[in-house]
N, C-alpha and C positions, 0 to 999 in steps of 0.2 A: 524590414529585416525578416528574412525567411527563417523558419524554424526547422531544426534537424530532427528527423524522426528515427528513433532507434528500433530496429527490427530484430527481435530475438528468434533465432531458428529453434524449432522444437528439438530438444535433446534426443538423440537417437539412443535406443536401448541396445544397439548392436555394439559388440566389442571390436575395437580396431585390430585388424590382422594384416600385418605387412608381409608381403611375399616378395623376396628378392629374386632378381633375374640372373645376376652374375653368379656363376657356380664357384664355390669355395674349393680351390684346388691346391694340391702340393705341386712343387716344381722340381724337375730333375734335369741333370745335364744331358747333352746329346749322347755322351758315352753310355750313360745308364739307359737312355731310351733305345739306343742301338742294341744294347745287351738284352733288353726285354724282347725286342723283335727277333733277334738272333736265337734266343732260346726256343722260339717257335719255328722260325725259318731254317735254322741250322739243323734241326732234328731230321729234316728230309734227306740230309747227306748220308744218313745211316741206312736208308732203305731205297731211295729213288733210283740209284744206279742198278741195283739188282732187279728191280721191277721193270725198268726200261729195257735191260738186256734180255730178260725173259720174253718180252713182247716183240722186240725188233731185231735182236741179234747183236753181234759183237761190235757193230758200229754205234751202239747206244751212247757211249761217252761223248761223241761229237754233238749229238742232239741235246744231251744234258748241258754241255757247254753253250750251245745255241740258246737254250731256254734261259740259262743264267745271264747271257748277254741281253736277251729280250727283256728280262726282268728289270733291267735298267730303265727301259721305256715304260713298263707297267708301273714301276715305282715313281716315275715322273708324273704319271697321271694322278697317283695318290698324293703326291706333293702339291700339285695344283689344286686338288680338291681340298686339301688342308689349308691352303693359303687363302681360301674364300671365307666369307662370313657364314656360308652354309656348311657346317661341319658336323661331324659325328658319325663317320663311317658310311658304308654302302647304303644303309636304310635311309638316312636323312638326305643324302645326295640324290638318290633315285627318286625319293618322294618329292623333293623340290623340283626336279626336272621333269619327271614322267607321271607323277601322281601316285595316289595310294595303291592302285591295283598293281602297277609295276613294282612299287616298293615292297608289297607283300610277296610278290613272286621272287624278287631279288633276295629278300631276307630268308625266304624258304630255301633257296639254293645255298645261301651262306650258312644256314643252319645245318644243311646236309654236309657241308664242308667241315663245320665244327664238330658235329656229332661223330664223324669218321676220323677226325684228327686224333681224338683220344684213343680209340681202339687201335689204329694203325701204329701210333707211337708206343702204346703199351705193349702190343704184340711184338713190335720190333725190338723193344727192350728185352722182352722175354726171349726172343730168338738169339740175341747176343749172349744172354746168360746161359741158355740151354746149349748153344753151340760151344761155348767155353767148357762147360761141364762135360759134354760128350767128347770133346777133344782131349780133356784131361783123362777121362776114362780109357780112351784108346791108347794114350801114351803110357798109362799105368799098365795096361794089358801087354803092350809091346815090350816094356822093360821089366815085366814080371814084378811090379810093385803092388802089394796087397792083392795078389791074384785071386784069392778066394772071394774078395768083395767086388771086384770089377769084372770077373769073367762069368759067363754062363756055363752051364754044364757041358755045352757043346764046344767050349773053348773060345768063343767069340766074346768081344768086349760088350759089356752092358751099355745100353744107350737109352736115354730118356726120350719119350715121344715128343718130337719137336713142336708140332703145332698145338697139341693138347696142353703141354706144359707151358708154352708161351701164352696161350689163352688164359690159363690159370693165373699166371703172373700178372697179365694185363688186368684181369678181374680184381686181383688184390690191390694193384696200384690205383685202379679206378675207385675201389671202395674206400681206400685211404683218403684220396683227395675229395671224394664225395663228403666224407665226414668232416674233413678240414674246412671245406666250403660251407657246410651246414653250420659249423661253429662260428665261421667267419674268419677265413684264413687271412693272415696279415700280408697284404701285398707289399713286396719289398724289392725295390730296384737293386738293393745291396746284394741280395741273394742271386739275382740274375747276373749281376756283374761278376760275382765270385765264380759262378758256374762258367761264365764265358772266359774268365781268366784261366781256369783249369783246362777248359776246352782248347784255348789258344795254345797252351803248352803242348797238349796232345797233337794239335794240328801241325805245329812247327816241327815236332819230332817226326810225325807221320810223313809229311811232305819232304823234309830234308833227307830222312832215311830212305824214303821211297825213291826219290830222284837218284840218290847215290846207288841204290840197289839196281835201278833200271839201267843206269850207265854201266855198272859193274858186270851185269849179266848180259848186256847188249839187247835189252828188250825192244820190241818193235811197237810202233804206234798201231792202234786199232785200224781196221779198214775204213776208208773214207766214206762219208755218208752219201753215197750215190745209190740210186734205185737198185742197181745190180747187187749191192752189198747188204741189202735189207732182207732179213729172213724172219717173217712174221710167224708167231705161233698161231695155232688154231683159234685160241681164245682172243688173240689180238685183232683178228679179222672181224669179229663180231657178226653183224648181220650180213657182211660181205663175204662170209666164209666160202660160199659155193658160187661166187662170181669171179670173173677174171678182170673186173674193172680196175683193181689196183695195179695189175700187171700191164694193162694196156695204157695206163696213164701214170708215168713215173713220178710226176710231181705230186700226185695224190698220195702215193706211197710215202713220199717225204713228209707230207702234211700229217699222215697217219703216225709216222714215227715221232714227229714233233709233238703230236697230241698225247702219245703214250709217255712222253717225258715231262709234260707240263707240271706234274705234281711236284717237281723239284723246286718250284718257286712258290709253294704254298706258304702262307703266313704273312702275305703283304698287308692284309687287313689290320694286322696288329699295329702297323705304322700309324694308321688313322686313329687307333684307339689311344696310343700313347702321345699323340700330337698335342692334345690339350694340356698335358702336364710338362711339356718341354719349357725350360726356362727362357727368359728374355736374353737376346733377341730371338723370338720363336722361329721365324721363317729361316733365318740363317742357321740356327742350330738344327732345325728340321732337315735342311739340305745336307748339313754335315752328317747327321745320323744316317740319312739315305745313302750317302756315299760310302760310309763305313760299312753299312749293311751289304751294299752291292759288291764291294771289293771282297769282303770277308766271305760271303756266300759263294762268289765266283771261284775263289781260291779253294775253299774247303770242299764244296759240293762238286764243282766242275773239275778242277785239277785232281782232287782226290779220287773221283770216279775214273778218270783217265788212267791214273797210275795203277789203280786196282786191276783194270783189264790188262794192262801191260805186264803186271807182275804175277798174277794168279794164273796158273795153267788152265787151258780151256777145259781139260778133263774134269776139273773139280770146281771151277769158278761158279757155274750156274747150279750144278747138281748139289754141291756141298755148301758153298758160301754165298748163295744168291741172297739170302735174307740177313746175312751179317757180313757184308762185303768188306768193310773196313777191318773187321777182326781177321778175316781171311788174308787181307793184304799184309797184316802184321806177321802172319805165319810164313810168308814167302819173302821176307826181307833177307838181306845178306847179313849174317851174324850168327852167334851161338844160339842154340835152341832155347836154352834157359832164359836168355835175354829177350828172345822173341815172345816166349810165353809170358814173361813179366810185362812186356809192353802190351800184349793182348789183354791181360788182366786190367791194365790201366785203361785201354780202349773201352773195355766192357763197363768199367766203373764210370767213365766219362759219358759213355752212351746211355747208361741207366739214368744218370743225373739229368742230362739234357732231354732225353725222351720222356722221362718221368715228369719233368717240368712242362713238357708239351701237353701231357695229359691234363695237368692242372690248368694250363693256358686255355685248353679247349673248353673246360668246364667254366672257367671265369669268363672267357670270351662269349660263349653261347648264352650264359646267364645274363651277361651285359646286354647282348643283342635283344633277348626276350624282355629284359627290363625296359629297354628303350621302346620296344613295341608296346609294352604294357603302359608306359607313361603317355603314349599317344592315344590310349584308349582302344587299341586294337586287341589286346589280350585282357581277359577278365581280371577284375580286382582280386579275385580269389587267389590268383597266382602271386599277387603283390603283397598279400598279408604276411607280415613278418612272423618268424618263429618266436613263440612266447618267451623262451629262455635266452636264445642267442640273438634275436632281432634280425635274422637274415632272411632272404627270400628263399626259404627252404623248399617251397613247392616247385619253383623253377629249377633249383638245383636237383631235386629228386627226379624231375622230368628228364633233364639232360643226362644225368647219370644212369637213369633207367634205360634210356635209348642207347647209350653207349654199351651198357652191359648186354642189352639185347643184341646189338651188332656183334659183340665179341662172341656171344653164344651161337649166333647164326653162322658166322664165318668160321668158327672153330679155330681161330688163329691162323687162317690162311692169308698171308701178307699180300699175295698177288690179287686175290679177290678184293681185299680192302683197298689196295692201291688203285685198282681199276675203277672202283666206285668213287674213291676219294677225288680223283681228277675231275669228276663231273661237277661237284660243288665248287672246286677251285676255279675252273675255267669259266663257268657261268656267272659266278659272283664278280670276277674280273670284267667280263663282258658287259654286264649290267652297269657297273661303275663307269666304264669307259663310254658307254652309250649316254649315260646321264651327263657326264662331263661334256660330251660333244653337243648335246642339246642345250646345256647351260651356256655354251659359248655364244649361241644366238639368243637364247631366252633371257639370260642374265648378263647385263652389260656393266655390272658394278665392279667394285675394286677387286683386283687380283694381285697378290703379292708376287706371283710367278706363274708362268705358262709353260706347257710342254713345247719344246723348240720346234722349229720349222713352221713358221706362220707366214703365209704369203698375203700381202695386202694388194688388192686390186681396187683402186679408187678408195671408197670409204668402206669397202667390204674386206674383212680379214678371213682368209681361208686357213683353218687349223690343219695343215697338211700332216704334221707329225701326229697329232691326236687322232686324226682320221685313219692314218695307217695303222696305229696301234689297235684301234677298234676293229678294223677289218681283219687283221691277223687273229685277234681274239675270237671274233665272230666265226671266221672260217674254221679255226681250230675247234671251236665248240660244236659247230655243225658236223664236222668230220667225226668228232668223238661220238656224236649221237648214233652214227652208223657202225662205228668200229668198236664201241664199248657196250656190248649188249647188256651185261650185268649192271653197269653204271647207268645206262639209259633207263632200263626198266625200274631199278630200285630208286634212282634219282627222281624220275618223273612221278612215281607213286608217292615218294616221300614229300616232294615239293607240292604236289597236288593236295595231299592230305593236310599239310600245314597251311596251304593257301585257303582251303575250305574252312579249317578251324579258325584261322584269323578272320575270315570274312563273317562267319556266323557269330564269333565272339565280339567282333567290332559292332555288329548290328545290335546285339543285346546290350553291350556295354554302353552304347550311346544313350539308350533310354535310362540306364541306371545313373550315368554321370550327369545327365540333364537334371535328374531329380536331386542328386547330391549337390550340384552347383546351386540350384534354387534354394535348398535348405541352408547352404553356407552363406548365401547373400542375405537370407532372412535373419540369421543369427550373428553374422560378422560383417563388419565394414571392411571389405577387401581393398587393399591398396597395393599396387605393384610398383616396386622401386628397382632401378637398375643396380644400385649398389646399397650396401648396408651402412647406415650412419646414424648418429644421434638425432640429426635433423629429421630423418625419415620417421623415426619413432617418437620424436618430440620428448626426449628424455634428457636428464642432466648427467654431467660427468660422474663417474664413480658408481655406476649402476651394478646390479647383481644379475648375472645371466644364469638361468637354470635350464638344464637340458631335460627333455621329457621324451620318452620313447614308448612307454606302455601306459595306457589309460587305466589299467587295472592296478598299477602300483605307483602312485604319484608321491612316494615317500620323500623324494628329494625336494619336490615342490613344497610339500607341507613343512619340511624342515626349514627351507629358505623363508617361507612366509612367517614362520614362528620367530625367526631371528632377524627379520627385516622390518623396519618401520617405513612403509612405503610413502609416508608424508615427507620423509627426509631423503630416502634413497629409492630410486626406481628399480623395479623388478621386471626382467624380461624373460619370458618363457620361450625357449628356442626349440624348434622342431627341425631336424635336419632331414631333407628329402634326398636320400642317397641316389646318385645318378649311376647308371650302369656303365660298364666299360665301353668306351667309344662314344659316350654321350657328348653333348655340345659344351662349349664354354659359356654360352649365354642361352638361357631358356626363355623364349617369348612368353609373355603373360597368357596369351590365348592357348598355349600348349600345356600349361601347368594345370592338370586335372586333379581335383581332390578325390582321394579314395575314401571309402567308408571308415577305414582305420584312422585316417587323419582327422576326419570330422569328429569321431569319438574322442580323439586325443585332445583337440582344442576345446570341445564341449566340457570335458572333464577338468581341464585346466581352469576354465572360467568358473565352473561349479566349486572347485576347491578354493579358489581365491575369494569367491563370494561368501563361502562358509567362514572364512577368516575376516571378512569385512574389509578386504584390502584390494587395491587396484593393481593389475598387471598389464603388461604389453605383450602381444603375441608376435612372433617372428618365425617365418619359414625361409630357410636357405637351402638351395640345391647344393649338394656336397659330393665331392669325389672321395674324400677321406674325412671321417668324423672328427678326428683330433685336429686336423688342419682347419676344418670348418669352425670348430669351437674356438680355437685360438684366434683365427682371423676375425671372427665376429666380435669376440671380446675386445680385441685391439681396435677395431673400427668403432665400437660403441664406447671406447674409453672406460671399460668396466673395471671395477675394483675387485670383483670376486666372480668366480664361476663355480656353480654347484652342479654336481652330477651324481647320479645313483651308482652304486657299485656294479661293475660289469659282471656278467655271468661267466666270462671266460678269462678275465684279467683280475689280478689283485689290485688293491688301491695303489700300491707303489708302482705297479706296471702301468696303470692308467696315468699316474702323474709323470712317469718317465716319458710316455708317448706325448703327453701334452707339452712337456719340456722340450722334446725334440722338435715338435711343431713350432713352438715359440722361438726356438733357436733359428729356424728356417725363415722366420718373418723378416722382411726388410725393415730398416730403420725409417722412422722412429717407432719404437714399440714399448708398450707400457707393461710394467710388472703387475701381477695380480695374485690373489690367493685362490688356490684350487681346492675345493672341498669335495670329498667323496663320502656319500651318505649310504650307510648300510640299511637294509630293510628294517632292522630293529631300532633305528634312530641313531646308532653310533656314528660319529663323524670323525673324519681324519682330514687334516688341513696341510697343504703344501704351498710353499712360496715358489712362484714361477718367475724366473728372472734372476739377475745378479742380486746378491744380498750381502749384508754385512755378516762376517763370520762370527760365531760365538767364541768369545775369548774368556778363558778362565782367569780367576784372580791372580794366580801366580804369574801368568803371562803378562797381565797388566802391570804387575810389579816389575817384571823384567824390563819392559819398555820404559817404565818410569826411572829405574836405576840407570839405564843407558842414557836417558835424557839428562839426568843429574850429572853424570860423569862427563859426558861429552860437552855439556854446556859450560863447564869450567874452562875449556880451551878458549883461546883468543878468537875473536870474530864469530863466536857461536851464541851470542846473546839472543839472536832471533830464532834459535832452534825450537821447533815444535815437536810434539810426540808423533804427529803424522809424518814428519820428515824422516824419522827413524824407520817407520814402517815402509815408506816409499823407497828408501835406500836399500833396506833389506830385501824387498821384493825384486828390485832392479838387479841387485847383486845375485840373487838366486836365478833370475832369468838368464843372466850372463853365464853363470856356471852351468846351467842346464844346457845352454846352446854349445858350450865348449866340451863338457863331459857329461853326457846324458846318463850313462850307466852309474857313474860315481855319485851324481846328484840323487838319483833314484834310490841308491843303496843307503845314502845318508838319511834321506827322507823316510825310508822304511824303518830305519833304526829309531828315528824320532817318533814315528807313529807307534812303534812297539812300546817305547818308554812311556809315552803319554797315556796309552791304554791302561797301564798298570795304575795310573793315578785316577782313572775314571771309575766311579762307583755310583750306587743308587743315590739319587738326589743331586748328582753332579750336573753341571750346566749342559753337558753334552750327552747325558744318559739317554735321552729320548730323541736325539738328533739322528736323522737318516742322512748319511753323507751322500755326496753327489753320485748318481748312477749313470750319468751321461750328459749329453748336451741338453741345454735348457735349464739346468740348475734346479731340478725339482727337489726341494728340501722339505721334509716333514717337520713342521714346527710344533705341532701339538696333536694329541690324540685323546679326544674326550668322547664320552658316550652320552647321548641324549635320548630320552624317551619322548617321542613326538605324538601327541594327541592332535585332534583337529584344531584346537585353539591354544595349546600351550606346550612347553617343553621344559622338563626338569633335568638338571644336571645330576646324573646318577653316580658317576665315578670319573676319576682322572687316572689314566694309565701312564 
């Protein structure tokens, strides 16, 4: 009989650290996804037409329409890239297909696009405001209204300097969104959807009124886009200014005109950024969003530009209304002057909303791109270090906003100069993406949910004819722009080269630092990578406590949790969320998750604090798109009973609970209720119940239910009546009445609330209750203050 030998492995002194690969995301409908993209893409409708006509002449609207039709094909390329497992925007696609060098070149061109998106949108918003103010000053002078205020001594109307004032407005808007992003602006698809609803009202009025006016005055279509009808400005010829090459080859002139109109389809990269957050079925909803974006932008930008050229007289269209074409269109509609002025004010308000939103999108998008580059170790960890108070990547935000402010200062509010340079980044980022997708057709034979149409199969070989044609058009246009956009070529090449050099040098230095950090992490922590977060991965029991930790210098939430948790009976998990930049992937490979010095300090501090309490903790890192969604999804996956978080520097405890409640409401079933604790730096704690809960019922209400039960139970066949039956009937009856008479029910309910408030006083059951503030049912149950030392906490007071 053989004997069994038990071998005991030496216990490791390393703390187990589980790193999740699946990113915790919020999910939105395709309508909201389309709204986010259109907030960026739709902004070009306010300036693209004027810039194109300045460059190529009156035939420009046809090229704008052509660009909008071609954007269907470019969008198809982005849809295919999003349908693959390799996701995350231009940078990740190009890196997978062409390697790190081309990826750094492509992201440099994309950054040039983003850096210019903010200034051109901000300046364009300023142009619309200044144009309106100057128009009102002229009208006041003409009708002798407040003549002393609006007239110069010479008798002419006072006018604001257009470019200078527009640049000042753009600088103010950029400063505002810089501060919002430094604090951590709340990304909201609701805001984007509301803006697009208002914009849609404006577009419907604009196009309907514009078509009616064009028919009424007998307006003519612009000249057809033939070489003979193209009239290039001196700046539009670029390096070919003193050659006759354009005139000898008509097709080249058409390509030049197309290249000067290509900025009308800027914003396509936003589609790849929002893709990861589109709800299931993702691909189907992605294609829906793409169709909505394509149709909306074609109608708004394409048809709107066409009508503007038809309605605004040649004498004033370019000289006066070039930089605020839609506002000028409003002034030449058929109708009373007062109505036209009112509509122009509406246009300016809508323009400011959507163009201002584009400024923010530029900061958010470029910050996201640089964060993704930093996550790959290309950009120094110095940029990734969070702001001490707000926890944001403020150094990247500062870099982006600083470059945008520099651009506004250098161009001095000149929209034409900005537009010419802007097209450089637009066309080259599209070209790199299309080239990468073309290479991946041969290099990567894996699963694709969808392909760009026109694929010819010869034997076992598939020729992507449609994708190849899109790439060739983009490449040809990009090369033509190199020769015809001198300002864009010089500035774009210098910018891209500078960023490429910075990326290359930073990557080389960063690799050495990351190798050292990785070695130290392996020495102190037992790293385990898991695809998904679950109790099995952490080896914990149901009902655990999850504690968020962001700042190693202020672990007061962890100390409070350790004080109030017996880890022999209840597991404690310290959660560190690794925020993914905009356009990041849905799944982060283990080899790509590089630990920064900040994260190493965070985990080391957590272990040190736990050891000082003599208690055991588990460590968990999750990539996250939204901190509240990540927190709730993790708590639900771990079957946690409580979540503990420190007090935010920019949100109140109630606001934190509200956002947690919203994220909980968005979870799919099944989902577990839990208690959310917010801990202040002085140890005071506030607790909130997350999820449906039993309402607090006062004694007189209990008596009312009981009296009804006694009275109704006397009736025949009511022997089996229970108190809960009365409540069920009352709630069902109220739901029926609310469906039939909403206003009447609300009026009666408000009367009941007013009466009950008179009966509530200090010591009442509801005195400390915080009623529901929105989805998620975040209810404050108690508010107690605790002073937390390293090893104990004493109750000081109860509020």
